[in-house]
C-alpha positions as CSV (number, residue, x, y, z in Angstrom):
1,X,55.8,-5.0,86.7
2,X,55.6,-8.5,85.5
3,X,53.8,-10.8,87.9
4,X,55.4,-13.9,89.3
5,X,53.1,-16.3,87.4
6,X,53.9,-14.7,84.1
7,X,57.5,-14.9,84.7
8,X,57.3,-18.5,85.9
9,X,55.3,-19.4,82.9
10,X,57.8,-17.7,80.5
11,X,60.7,-19.5,82.2
12,X,58.9,-22.8,81.9
13,X,58.3,-22.3,78.2
14,X,61.9,-21.4,77.6
15,X,63.1,-24.4,79.7
16,X,60.7,-26.7,77.6
17,X,62.0,-25.2,74.3
18,X,65.7,-25.7,75.5
19,X,64.8,-29.4,76.4
20,X,63.2,-29.9,72.9
21,X,66.3,-28.4,71.2
22,X,68.5,-30.7,73.3
23,X,66.4,-33.7,72.5
24,X,66.7,-32.8,68.8
25,X,70.5,-32.7,69.0
26,X,70.7,-36.0,70.8
27,X,68.2,-37.7,68.6
28,X,70.0,-36.5,65.4
29,X,73.4,-37.7,66.6
30,X,72.5,-40.9,68.6
31,X,68.9,-41.8,67.8
32,X,66.1,-42.6,70.2
33,X,68.1,-45.3,72.1
34,X,70.8,-42.5,72.7
35,X,68.4,-40.0,74.2
36,X,67.9,-40.2,77.9
37,X,66.0,-37.9,80.1
38,X,69.0,-37.5,82.4
39,X,71.2,-36.7,79.4
40,X,68.8,-34.3,78.0
41,X,68.6,-32.5,81.4
42,X,72.3,-32.4,81.9
43,X,73.0,-31.0,78.4
44,X,70.1,-28.6,78.7
45,X,71.5,-27.5,82.1
46,X,68.3,-28.1,84.0
47,X,67.2,-30.9,86.5
48,X,65.6,-34.2,85.8
49,X,62.4,-33.2,87.6
50,X,61.9,-30.5,84.9
51,X,62.2,-33.0,82.1
52,X,59.7,-35.2,83.8
53,X,57.4,-32.3,84.4
54,X,57.3,-31.1,80.9
55,X,57.2,-34.6,79.2
56,X,56.5,-37.3,81.5
57,X,58.6,-39.9,79.5
58,X,61.4,-40.1,77.0
59,X,59.1,-41.3,74.3
60,X,56.8,-38.4,74.9
61,X,59.7,-35.9,74.7
62,X,61.1,-37.5,71.5
63,X,57.6,-37.6,69.9
64,X,56.9,-33.9,70.7
65,X,60.3,-32.9,69.3
66,X,59.5,-34.8,66.1
67,X,56.0,-33.3,66.0
68,X,57.5,-29.8,66.2
69,X,59.3,-30.6,63.0
70,X,56.7,-32.6,61.0
71,X,53.6,-30.7,61.8
72,X,54.5,-27.5,59.9
73,X,55.3,-29.7,56.9
74,X,52.1,-31.5,57.2
75,X,50.1,-28.3,57.4
76,X,51.6,-27.1,54.2
77,X,50.9,-30.4,52.5
78,X,47.2,-30.3,53.6
79,X,47.0,-26.6,52.5
80,X,48.5,-27.4,49.0
81,X,46.3,-30.4,48.6
82,X,43.2,-28.3,49.5
83,X,44.3,-25.6,47.1
84,X,44.6,-28.1,44.2
85,X,41.2,-29.5,45.0
86,X,39.8,-25.9,44.7
87,X,41.8,-25.2,41.5
88,X,40.6,-28.4,39.7
89,X,37.0,-28.2,41.2
90,X,35.3,-31.5,41.0
91,X,37.8,-33.1,38.5
92,X,40.4,-35.6,39.7
93,X,43.7,-34.0,40.3
94,X,46.6,-34.7,38.1
95,X,49.2,-36.9,39.7
96,X,51.8,-34.0,39.4
97,X,49.6,-31.8,41.6
98,X,49.1,-34.6,44.3
99,X,52.9,-35.3,44.4
100,X,53.7,-31.6,44.2
101,X,51.6,-31.0,47.4
102,X,53.1,-34.0,49.1
103,X,56.8,-33.4,48.3
104,X,57.4,-29.7,47.9
105,X,56.8,-28.8,51.5
106,X,59.6,-31.1,52.5
107,X,61.9,-29.5,50.0
108,X,61.1,-26.0,51.3
109,X,61.9,-27.1,54.9
110,X,65.1,-28.5,53.9
111,X,66.0,-25.3,52.1
112,X,65.1,-23.4,55.2
113,X,67.5,-25.6,57.1
114,X,70.4,-24.6,54.9
115,X,70.0,-21.1,56.1
116,X,68.5,-21.6,59.6
117,X,70.0,-24.8,60.7
118,X,66.7,-26.2,62.0
119,X,67.7,-29.9,61.9
120,X,65.0,-31.4,59.7
121,X,67.4,-33.3,57.5
122,X,69.1,-34.9,60.6
123,X,65.8,-35.8,62.0
124,X,64.5,-37.3,58.8
125,X,67.8,-39.2,58.2
126,X,67.9,-40.5,61.8
127,X,64.3,-41.6,61.7
128,X,65.1,-44.1,59.0
129,X,67.5,-45.9,61.3
130,X,65.1,-46.3,64.1
131,X,63.5,-49.7,65.2
132,X,60.3,-50.5,63.3
133,X,58.1,-50.2,66.4
134,X,59.2,-46.6,66.8
135,X,58.7,-45.8,63.1
136,X,55.1,-47.3,63.4
137,X,54.3,-44.9,66.1
138,X,55.7,-42.0,64.0
139,X,53.7,-43.1,61.0
140,X,50.4,-43.5,62.8
141,X,50.7,-40.3,64.9
142,X,52.0,-38.0,62.2
143,X,51.2,-39.5,58.8
144,X,48.1,-41.8,59.2
145,X,45.4,-39.4,58.3
146,X,47.5,-37.4,55.8
147,X,48.3,-40.6,53.9
148,X,44.8,-41.5,53.5
149,X,43.9,-38.1,52.2
150,X,46.7,-38.4,49.5
151,X,45.8,-42.0,48.7
152,X,42.0,-40.9,48.3
153,X,43.2,-38.4,45.6
154,X,45.5,-40.8,43.9
155,X,42.6,-43.4,43.7
156,X,40.3,-40.8,42.2
157,X,43.0,-39.9,39.5
158,X,44.0,-43.5,38.9
159,X,40.8,-45.7,39.4
160,X,42.1,-48.6,37.3
161,X,45.5,-48.7,38.9
162,X,45.9,-51.8,41.1
163,X,48.6,-50.2,43.2
164,X,46.0,-47.8,44.7
165,X,43.2,-50.3,45.2
């Protein structure tokens, strides 16, 4: 027999997952301005208190949804960059290897979406229309350190290129 705390925890995780899926749908169609905690609660068929419990704020809810889409891509990017560093030992990485590590994981996620309908294209597309302040938060939170890692490799490969200095 499953104890009440295990059942409650499972129900809570399912509710949170449903809220994130709903946030994704609303964000993709209406942008951050069109996402409200009340709207997410209604569409996810739960109460507003549940949304507050899981996320605390609309911004935290949207950022967690975006993180769930971006983090797997960024993990693949880091892995590919690390593999290229191992492959080329102490030599500068060829530009093609750097950009392959940066771009291919995005293409792979887009390809998955075609079969799984996971929404990454809509999230990326919608993100370009958001206010600069929101985009700055996304960039700092999800791409800041990663960008530095790739820029470091580009600088090593292209030491005389003013663009990378």
